[in-house]
LUMBAZA-642835 format. One line per field, with one value per residue: residue number from 1; residue in one letter; x, z, y of N, C-alpha, C in turn. Coordinates in pm, whole numbers, plus 50000, padded with zeros to 5 digits. Each point is the difference from the previous one (the first is absolute). Layout:
# LUMBAZA-642835
pos: NUM,... $
code: a,... $
nc1: X,... $
nc3: Z,... $
nc2: Y,... $
cac1: X,... $
cac3: Z,... $
cac2: Y,... $
cc1: X,... $
cc3: Z,... $
cc2: Y,... $
***
This chain:
# LUMBAZA-642835
pos: 1,2,3,4,5,6,7,8,9,10,11,12,13,14,15,16,17,18,19,20,21,22,23,24,25,26,27,28,29,30,31,32,33,34,35,36,37,38,39,40,41,42,43,44,45,46,47,48,49,50,51,52,53,54,55,56,57,58,59,60,61,62,63,64,65,66,67,68,69,70,71,72,73,74,75,76,77,78,79,80,81,82,83,84,85,86,87,88,89,90,91,92,93,94,95,96,97,98,99,100,101,102,103,104,105,106,107,108,109,110,111,112,113,114,115,116,117,118,119,120,121,122,123,124,125,126,127,128,129,130,131,132,133,134,135,136,137,138,139,140,141,142,143,144,145,146,147,148,149,150,151,152,153,154,155,156,157,158,159,160,161,162,163,164,165,166,167,168,169,170,171,172,173,174,175,176,177,178,179,180,181,182,183,184,185,186,187,188,189,190,191,192,193,194,195,196,197,198,199,200,201,202,203,204,205,206,207,208,209,210,211,212,213,214,215,216,217,218,219,220,221,222,223,224,225,226,227,228,229,230,231,232,233,234,235,236,237,238,239,240,241,242,243,244,245,246,247,248,249,250,251,252,253,254,255,256,257,258,259,260,261,262,263,264,265,266,267,268,269,270,271,272,273,274,275,276,277,278,279,280,281,282,283,284,285,286,287,288,289,290,291,292,293,294,295,296,297,298,299,300,301,302,303,304,305,306,307,308,309,310,311,312,313,314,315,316,317,318 $
code: m,e,h,l,e,l,l,d,t,v,r,r,p,l,s,p,d,s,q,i,e,i,p,a,s,r,s,e,s,v,q,e,i,l,e,e,e,g,a,k,f,p,r,l,q,y,d,g,v,r,k,v,a,i,v,s,a,a,p,s,p,l,h,g,v,m,i,v,d,k,t,p,r,l,d,e,n,i,k,d,r,l,s,s,a,h,d,y,r,n,t,k,d,t,g,d,i,p,t,t,r,n,w,d,g,a,l,q,y,r,t,a,e,g,l,t,l,m,v,a,v,e,v,g,l,t,q,s,h,a,s,l,r,a,a,i,s,f,s,v,c,a,l,r,c,r,v,g,i,a,m,c,i,s,q,g,v,c,g,k,r,p,p,t,k,y,y,a,t,l,e,e,k,m,a,a,i,q,e,v,e,r,v,l,r,p,q,l,r,a,n,s,f,g,p,l,k,i,g,a,d,t,g,f,g,k,v,t,t,v,v,l,e,t,y,r,l,e,d,e,t,s,q,p,d,t,l,l,n,p,t,q,s,f,t,i,v,d,d,g,r,f,v,g,g,e,v,p,a,n,l,e,e,l,i,l,g,d,c,i,p,t,h,i,l,g,g,n,n,i,a,a,t,p,v,n,f,f,h,q,d,w,f,e,e,s,f,r,s,a,m,s,k,g,m,m,q,s,s,m,s,s,a,c,h,t,s,c,g,y,r,a,d,t,n,c,f,f $
nc1: 53385,50067,50122,49999,49959,50082,50069,49953,50074,50118,50009,49911,49868,49962,49957,49907,50104,50027,50063,50164,50060,50095,50039,50065,50110,50083,50073,49883,50038,49927,50092,50064,49971,49987,50125,50021,49896,50036,49927,49898,49945,50039,49991,50156,49991,50105,49976,50112,49905,49864,50096,49894,50000,49953,49892,49989,49875,49899,49946,49985,49860,49992,50097,50028,50128,49920,50062,49992,50100,49960,49899,50019,49902,50080,49860,50027,49915,49927,50100,49992,49887,49986,50084,49971,49897,50118,50048,49877,50140,50021,50113,50017,50091,50017,50077,49945,49876,49975,49905,49982,49873,49885,49904,49924,49894,49892,49924,49932,49964,49898,50040,49873,50086,50004,50118,50038,50144,50036,50040,50135,50112,50129,49996,50077,50125,49930,49924,50014,49994,50072,50097,49966,50038,50120,50019,49986,50042,50121,49925,50034,50085,50087,49973,49973,50044,49876,50068,50141,50026,50099,50065,50005,50017,49966,50061,49888,50107,50076,49965,50072,50068,49924,50015,50061,49897,49962,49909,49964,49939,49928,49874,50132,50029,49862,50032,50134,49934,49891,50095,50103,49900,49999,50150,50014,49841,50007,50146,49960,49946,50070,50062,49947,50099,49948,50061,50030,49967,50110,49973,50104,49979,50044,49858,49965,50082,49988,49896,50104,50019,49851,50080,49901,50039,49912,49972,49997,49939,50100,50064,49868,50042,50034,50130,49992,50091,49856,50100,49897,49934,50004,49887,50005,50026,49979,50017,50000,50139,49989,50087,49960,49941,49913,50048,50012,49907,49983,49886,50080,49893,50128,50030,49843,49949,50111,50015,49994,49903,49955,50048,49957,50099,49921,50120,50070,49832,50098,49893,49994,49877,50077,49969,49901,50152,49966,50082,49962,50142,49898,49918,49995,49852,49978,50073,49939,49899,50034,50052,49873,49922,50075,49987,49889,49978,50081,49971,49865,50074,50030,49905,49946,50115,50041,49851,50104,49979,50080,50115,49991,49937,49882,50085,50003,50027,50061,49963,50009,49901,50061 $
nc3: 10604,49925,49969,50129,50034,49889,50031,50132,50058,49900,50077,50114,49982,49950,50035,49882,49902,50037,50075,50017,50104,49996,50135,49912,50030,49951,50144,50067,49951,49952,49911,50112,50063,49929,49984,50131,50014,49908,50073,49927,50085,50136,49994,50025,50114,50021,50092,49938,49966,49968,49930,49884,49992,49880,50019,49850,50026,49895,49952,49935,50102,49883,50052,49922,50069,49958,50104,49935,50012,49984,49941,50104,49996,49857,49918,49987,49938,50074,50103,49894,49979,50171,50047,49903,50068,50090,49920,49940,49987,49972,49983,50065,49897,50106,49938,50176,50043,49988,49953,50068,49940,50058,49934,49967,50096,49933,50129,49918,50067,49939,50021,50033,50045,49976,49954,50072,50030,50019,49945,50071,49974,50058,49893,50096,49990,50051,50017,50112,49981,50110,49946,49898,50081,50054,49905,49948,50122,49977,49869,50022,50084,49962,49876,50072,49847,49965,49892,49957,49863,49977,49887,49922,49869,49939,49903,49883,49881,49995,49874,49924,50041,49937,49842,50007,50032,49849,50027,49883,50092,50083,49919,49965,50119,49989,49874,50066,50096,49895,49902,50085,50022,49828,49989,50079,49943,49920,49981,50046,49928,49909,50076,50105,49976,49905,49913,50016,49889,49918,49865,49949,50043,50099,49992,50002,50101,50008,50047,49999,50127,50094,50102,50088,50089,50043,50104,50137,50002,50047,50098,50049,50075,49930,50020,49960,50109,49995,50000,49876,49964,49873,49946,49889,49906,49884,49888,49943,49941,49888,49942,50046,50121,50017,50160,50020,49969,50113,50003,50142,50111,50072,49822,49972,50032,49973,50055,49923,50077,49939,49930,50025,50082,50066,50095,49954,50055,50084,50060,49901,49955,50037,50148,49951,49953,49885,50075,49870,50050,50017,49960,49878,50011,50103,50016,49903,50080,50132,49944,49929,50090,50122,49909,49946,50124,50066,49945,50062,50145,49957,49913,50060,50128,50097,50005,49937,49960,49870,49929,50078,50090,49974,50095,49989,50136,49968,50063,50064,49988,50018 $
nc2: 86180,50082,49920,49933,50089,50132,49827,49994,50166,50001,49849,50059,49933,50077,50086,50041,50036,49915,50100,49938,50082,49960,50038,50065,49969,50129,49954,50022,49912,50130,50064,49940,50024,50072,50021,49948,50062,50060,50069,50007,49943,50076,50161,50052,50095,50072,50033,50083,50122,49897,49959,50001,49928,50050,49956,49999,49970,49911,50074,49855,49994,50020,49979,49890,49900,49916,49991,49896,50012,50127,49926,49929,50124,50042,49959,49893,49975,50118,49912,49870,50025,49992,49882,49946,50018,49954,49902,50071,50056,50108,49968,50126,50033,50067,49991,50009,49952,49874,50026,49914,49988,49954,49954,50143,49984,50017,50026,50046,50162,50038,50112,50107,50019,49840,49965,49950,50021,49888,49946,49987,49911,50051,49947,50069,50020,50023,49886,50003,49903,50004,50055,49907,49880,50056,50028,49838,49970,50137,49981,49884,50010,50037,49947,49897,49997,49921,50006,49949,50042,49925,50072,49909,50104,49884,50092,49993,49953,50139,50058,50017,50137,50030,50035,50052,50047,50040,50060,50041,49961,50062,50032,50010,50060,50027,49989,50000,50102,50057,50002,50020,50045,50024,49992,50119,50063,49991,50061,50092,50020,49979,50101,49975,49909,50070,50014,50100,49974,50029,49962,50012,50122,49958,50082,49900,49918,49838,50000,49953,50026,50016,50026,49966,50117,49966,50119,49908,50086,49911,50124,50013,49974,49984,50044,50130,50013,49914,49902,50040,49860,49963,49993,50016,49948,50067,49893,50138,50042,49912,50050,50156,49886,50058,49956,50159,49902,49921,50118,50025,49990,50043,49946,50003,50074,50069,50106,50106,50028,49873,50038,50093,50055,50055,50046,49899,49979,50104,49923,49917,50026,49891,50015,50030,49996,49906,49934,49931,49973,49903,50064,49886,50024,50033,49873,49918,50057,50010,49846,49954,50077,49890,49924,50029,50066,49907,49939,50061,49981,49887,49979,50081,49967,50092,50050,50026,50087,49942,50066,49874,50099,49900,49999,49859,49987,49869,49972,49882,49958,49892 $
cac1: 49863,49916,49977,49909,49896,49974,50020,49855,49886,50011,49982,49846,49886,49944,49862,50031,49988,50069,50149,50022,50114,50117,50136,50089,50138,50048,50078,49875,49991,49836,49999,50067,49856,49922,50058,50002,49874,49964,49869,49967,49936,49974,50141,50071,50069,50071,49991,50127,49980,49959,50050,49910,49979,49866,49959,49910,49910,49989,49941,49839,49962,49985,50130,50108,49981,49960,50121,49890,50065,49958,49880,49998,49858,49962,49976,50122,49951,49992,50117,50102,49916,50054,50099,50015,49978,50087,50079,49994,50031,50045,50138,50054,50119,49986,50128,50142,49974,49873,49901,49919,49905,49896,49888,49892,49883,49909,49811,49941,49885,49951,49910,49939,50144,50111,50060,50050,50070,49955,50107,50124,50090,50100,50101,50149,50131,49940,49978,49995,49852,49993,49916,49870,49921,49985,49925,49854,49982,49945,49915,49865,50008,49988,49869,49886,49992,49995,50068,50080,50008,50126,49951,50123,49966,50090,49991,50126,50061,49971,50086,50126,49931,49975,50059,49952,49901,49971,49859,49964,49851,49902,49934,50097,50017,49892,49984,50103,49958,49878,50068,50034,49929,49911,50055,49997,49921,50007,50090,49963,49874,50058,50148,49979,50101,50094,50110,49973,50103,49945,50074,50084,50038,49945,50039,49944,50002,49909,50029,49973,49942,49987,49991,49956,50024,49935,50038,49870,50018,49938,49933,49940,50082,50162,50056,50055,50124,50013,50030,49947,50104,49907,49909,49959,50049,49895,50034,49887,50017,50085,50038,49954,49902,49943,49983,49943,50011,49912,50058,49913,49879,50004,50113,49947,49971,50095,49990,50188,50037,50048,50146,50096,49955,49929,50105,50037,49930,50008,49908,49907,49866,49965,49962,49925,50025,50008,50115,49944,50109,49979,49897,50041,49979,50057,50127,50046,49992,50113,50141,50014,50033,50139,50081,49959,50061,50110,50002,50019,50103,50134,49980,49972,50003,50062,49999,50076,50014,50101,50020,49970,49814,49981,50108,49969,50071,49916,50040,49945,49922,50057 $
cac3: 50018,49907,49879,49982,50045,49897,49899,50023,49902,49869,49949,50051,49939,50047,49940,49926,50024,50159,50051,50145,50025,50085,50043,49926,49990,49898,49963,49981,49805,49971,49894,49948,50037,49893,49868,50066,50004,49828,49960,49969,50072,50049,49945,50107,49988,50114,50056,50088,50082,50144,49986,50026,49886,49982,49925,49961,49973,49846,49958,50010,50062,49913,49942,50029,49870,50070,49999,50060,50136,50109,49991,50042,50004,49867,49963,49942,49830,49969,49984,49894,49854,50003,50027,49860,49930,49985,49910,49878,50008,49969,50016,49959,50043,50040,49967,50066,50027,49967,50124,50035,50058,49954,49959,50116,49915,50084,49933,50020,49987,49900,50070,49956,49993,49905,50043,50123,50041,50118,50040,49929,50036,49893,50021,49985,50035,50071,50116,50035,49997,50148,49999,49934,50091,50138,49946,49984,50108,50070,49989,50093,50131,50009,49931,49968,49928,50002,49896,49926,49868,49951,49857,49912,49880,49891,49859,49906,49972,49916,49909,49991,49937,49886,49946,50033,49948,49991,49927,49948,50001,50124,49902,49953,50120,50050,49899,50008,50112,49995,49934,50064,50074,49946,50022,50138,50041,49975,50102,50152,50003,49991,50074,50136,50080,49880,49978,49885,49864,49946,49906,50060,50116,50083,50127,50100,49963,50034,50172,50021,50147,50111,50148,50110,50141,50147,50128,50101,50160,50080,50116,49993,50052,49923,50026,49871,49904,50002,49862,49940,49934,49889,50088,49889,49870,49880,49916,49940,49845,49991,49871,49926,50002,50144,50035,50157,50148,50096,50072,50116,49929,50087,49937,49876,50025,50038,49994,50022,50127,50054,49924,49935,50108,49961,49933,49877,49870,49994,50016,49904,50064,49899,50073,49949,49846,50030,49947,50006,49940,49999,49861,49934,49908,50109,50002,49858,49939,50043,49959,49890,49964,49990,49903,49912,50063,50016,49843,49944,50008,49962,49836,49990,50042,49967,49843,50007,49871,49990,49865,49877,50050,50164,50024,50109,50031,50047,50105,50035,50146,50117 $
cac2: 49987,50092,49959,49910,50073,50012,49922,49915,50063,49980,49876,49959,50030,50166,50048,50080,50165,50017,49993,49965,50096,49905,50051,49978,50046,50005,49864,49888,49994,49952,49958,49857,49948,50001,49916,49889,49946,49998,50019,50152,49998,50099,50079,50041,50102,50027,50135,50007,50083,49943,49875,49893,49948,49978,49883,50040,49875,49992,50088,49981,49883,49901,50041,49883,49920,49868,49880,49861,49877,50066,49998,49888,49939,50005,49872,49956,50032,50100,50035,49951,50088,50133,50018,50033,50181,50040,49933,50076,50110,50096,50087,50100,50027,50157,50104,49968,49836,49960,49988,49882,50016,49925,50121,50032,49949,50054,49937,50106,49962,50074,50061,50117,50090,49913,49863,50027,49906,49948,49894,50016,49933,49976,49861,50079,49942,50122,49968,49824,49954,50026,50139,50005,49971,50088,50111,49968,49993,50137,50022,49929,50037,50164,50071,49906,49920,49910,49908,50056,49942,50009,49938,49975,49989,49965,50029,49927,50066,50120,50023,50073,50088,50030,50123,50150,50051,50118,50065,50136,50050,49926,49888,49875,49929,49985,49887,49884,49941,49946,49872,49908,49975,49905,49845,49950,49953,49834,49932,50011,49895,49845,49927,50100,50020,49972,50126,50090,50052,50146,49979,49892,50039,49971,50124,49945,49830,49977,50033,49876,49995,50097,49907,50050,49911,50084,50048,50006,50075,49876,50057,50194,50043,49977,50118,50058,49910,49886,49927,49891,49916,49974,49954,49927,50006,49956,50016,50032,49973,49855,49971,50070,49950,50034,49854,49984,49933,50000,50089,50028,50125,50096,50035,50007,50149,50107,50128,50068,50064,49859,49962,50118,50124,50103,50103,49966,50070,50112,50084,49979,49925,49852,49925,49866,49985,49867,49959,49854,49955,49859,50021,50038,50135,50134,50017,50023,50138,50051,50006,50065,50114,50032,49953,50102,50143,50030,49938,50124,50090,49924,50005,50140,50080,50114,50064,50176,50077,50035,50050,49886,49953,49971,49883,49911,49898,49850,49894,49896,50021,49936 $
cc1: 49894,49998,49907,49837,49929,49993,49867,49860,49959,49932,49887,49919,49969,49848,50037,50017,50053,50139,50001,50101,50092,50114,50125,50143,50025,50108,49944,49959,49872,49980,50088,49839,49909,50009,49991,49878,49961,49866,49956,49927,50017,50101,50017,50041,50049,49979,50104,49978,49924,50062,49911,49994,49835,49992,49854,49944,49970,49880,49843,50027,49989,50149,50122,49961,49986,50116,49903,50084,50002,49875,49936,49853,49947,50036,50137,49968,50035,50137,50068,49957,50066,50190,50037,49963,50093,50103,50027,50000,50013,50106,50027,50101,49919,50112,50139,50031,49899,49873,49896,49879,49875,49914,49926,49877,49901,49857,49922,49812,49900,49862,49936,50131,50062,50053,50073,50073,49911,50113,50104,50074,50106,50095,50115,50074,49998,50015,49958,49809,49984,49927,49881,49897,49954,49907,49819,49960,49937,49874,49876,50027,49974,49901,49898,49929,49948,50089,50106,50054,50119,49963,50145,49957,50134,50004,50102,50086,49890,50091,50093,49943,49960,50071,49904,49890,49995,49896,50056,49887,49960,49948,50029,50007,49886,49929,50063,49923,49887,50042,50048,49843,49908,50090,49989,49878,49929,50091,49921,49849,50029,50113,49974,50130,50170,50056,49933,50086,49967,50107,50095,50057,49893,50031,49978,49968,49875,49983,49999,49992,49978,49958,49981,50051,49941,50063,49847,50029,49953,49968,50002,50111,50161,50011,50029,50124,50013,50012,49917,50033,49878,49902,49925,50068,49918,50060,49863,50008,50094,50054,49899,49811,49948,49926,49913,50003,49896,50047,49890,49893,50051,50105,49918,49981,50081,49964,50144,50022,50041,50147,50105,49992,49973,50068,50060,49912,49963,49863,49884,49886,49979,50022,49941,49964,49978,50138,49985,50083,49999,49901,50045,50017,50068,50169,50040,49961,50094,50118,49955,50028,50128,50098,49953,50066,50138,50059,49989,50083,50107,50004,49984,50036,50100,50023,50034,49980,50152,50057,49954,49846,50020,50038,49881,50104,49977,50054,49959,49909,50046,50166 $
cc3: 49934,49866,49974,50020,49868,49908,50002,49945,49878,49937,50038,49902,50008,49967,49900,50023,50178,49987,50149,49997,50078,50042,49911,50016,49877,49941,49892,49797,50006,49850,49950,50095,49880,49890,50036,49969,49858,49964,49988,50137,50101,50010,50117,49940,50141,50023,50092,50120,50142,50008,50022,49858,49965,49911,49953,49903,49883,49990,50003,50025,49875,49895,50015,49895,50094,49988,50012,50075,50137,50047,50069,49979,49864,49961,49900,49848,50019,50033,49905,49913,50065,49970,49829,49948,50043,49951,49898,50077,49912,49973,49846,50044,50053,49984,50076,50007,49910,50133,49956,50040,49947,49928,50137,49982,50094,49921,50025,50023,49959,50116,49870,49964,49923,50042,50155,50050,50120,50053,49948,50026,49939,50034,49916,50113,50164,50191,50069,50028,50157,49971,49937,50085,50083,49935,49983,50127,50052,49928,50057,50131,50042,49959,49976,49916,50004,49948,49995,49933,49932,49841,49925,49918,49881,49905,49890,49948,49949,49893,50022,50024,49901,49974,50058,49869,49956,49919,49946,50035,50131,49944,49945,50132,50091,49893,50021,50143,49986,49949,50123,50121,49956,49989,50129,50079,49961,50093,50138,49974,50029,50117,50078,50077,49860,49937,49921,49920,49896,49898,50065,50159,50130,50119,50142,50047,50079,50154,50061,50134,50067,50098,50064,50156,50092,50103,50038,50161,50109,50154,49958,50135,49968,49988,49840,49924,50043,49841,49989,49924,49897,50060,49881,49839,49896,49908,49892,49863,50001,49850,49889,49993,50143,50033,50126,50136,50078,50141,50119,49970,50076,49895,49903,49992,50050,49978,50035,50105,50121,49967,49987,50088,49931,49949,49895,49873,49925,50078,49923,50091,49913,50105,49964,49856,50056,49933,50001,49973,49963,49909,49853,49884,50063,49941,49845,49959,50030,49940,49843,49990,50061,49914,49882,50014,49955,49815,49910,50007,49997,49863,49996,50063,49999,49865,50015,49878,49991,49855,49882,50040,50123,50027,50115,50018,50070,50124,50043,50136,50113,50004 $
cc2: 50103,49937,49875,50036,50001,49926,49940,50066,49993,49899,49981,50078,50150,50000,50070,50180,50039,50023,50008,50041,49876,50132,49916,50096,50007,49858,49883,50022,49968,49953,49866,49898,50007,49918,49859,49944,49994,50027,50161,50034,49932,50069,50052,50148,50058,50185,49990,50096,49954,49862,49865,49915,49961,49848,50021,49871,50033,50107,49942,49856,49856,50028,49924,49895,49868,49886,49885,49922,50061,49990,49861,49894,50000,49856,49938,50054,50107,50098,50014,50152,50162,50027,50006,50137,50117,50004,50122,50156,50119,50071,50108,50115,50160,50068,49898,49848,49949,49972,49898,49987,49913,50085,49987,49945,50114,49990,50154,49951,50098,50122,50092,50069,49968,49926,50026,49861,49893,49884,50033,49929,50061,49904,50023,49919,50149,49965,49839,49969,50030,50170,50037,49956,50080,50148,50008,49949,50099,50009,49943,50016,50155,50092,49924,49969,49882,49883,50079,49916,49988,49923,49965,49951,49938,50010,49909,50089,50112,50039,50106,50160,50078,50137,50162,50018,50154,50053,50122,50080,49985,49924,49872,49903,49977,49902,49881,49928,49930,49831,49915,49986,49877,49899,49919,49916,49818,49917,49968,49921,49869,49946,50137,50027,50011,49872,50104,50073,50106,49954,49837,49995,49912,50097,49968,49876,49953,50010,49789,49963,50113,49931,50138,49956,50085,49947,50044,50033,49855,50018,50142,50041,50027,50147,50059,49906,49855,49938,49908,49866,50010,49882,49913,50051,49977,50040,50050,49971,49930,49955,50079,50000,50026,49893,50018,49880,50019,50104,49997,50089,50117,50078,50006,50146,50082,50130,50037,50046,49847,50011,50109,50083,50148,50101,49952,50024,50119,50116,49985,49925,49916,49890,49865,49967,49831,49942,49853,49933,49867,50003,50019,50096,50129,49971,50011,50140,50091,50015,50066,50151,50102,49966,50083,50107,49979,49975,50166,50113,49972,50070,50161,50095,50114,50044,50136,50085,50046,50019,49880,49944,49963,49830,49928,49921,49905,49942,49898,50023,49962,50026 $
***
């Protein structure tokens, strides 16, 4: 009975950041259950003193992979595009075993204090769509956000990691940064969704597809643990072009408080900041800012003074 209760807890959708304790004898192999599930989240621990198994949910309400075949209401044409978005993976050797993961997607908005993360979906092999659905449902039902939004970003092929760069002086490094900005500026004006290149290297592949999936509260009496179904799906970017589409009036204007729980925002006073997902100028500018910042970080990040001068390690943004 203990084994079945623990297994049921591990498999069911959990609210973000939550922990559930299940009585468990030592004879019950907690680690074996974890390995059977084969996922990063939820995590299992065993407290031998209190004889309980501790089930820990994913740390963020927008953390996980969108498994398309578990999304019954997604339009077929969107489903095909999303499926292909998961075919391209980045596999690298971390020492003991190869680690396979998809690229991460992030969209940022600009405030007086600078760029702030707005929506992030870790498109990694970490947790089921059911768990992501539960996390967004929790934001809407328990925290009373007006709408929950999941975003899938598909990026084209990104170039291989460029070699490490060294600079003899700080002035030389700053001059290199200005040159990168000069190269990127016309590319961003011409292509809001990339690709971005420095020389022969593609540092940021073209954003080929962006799909938003919305979740709405259908019944005001819904309990905090209610699981919502996605209500609508929108293809915002197709083949690197903004396509938008007909948007209901109640989604034309959103503010951050409508779609992101306050505690995720870290106490920032940004409840009235517009997030016009369906407006081309806002959407393209948001991507330009995020891509530009990512390229600058990848081209000039981790500068440090060494015996050889100033060093900048380069990395791919996604």
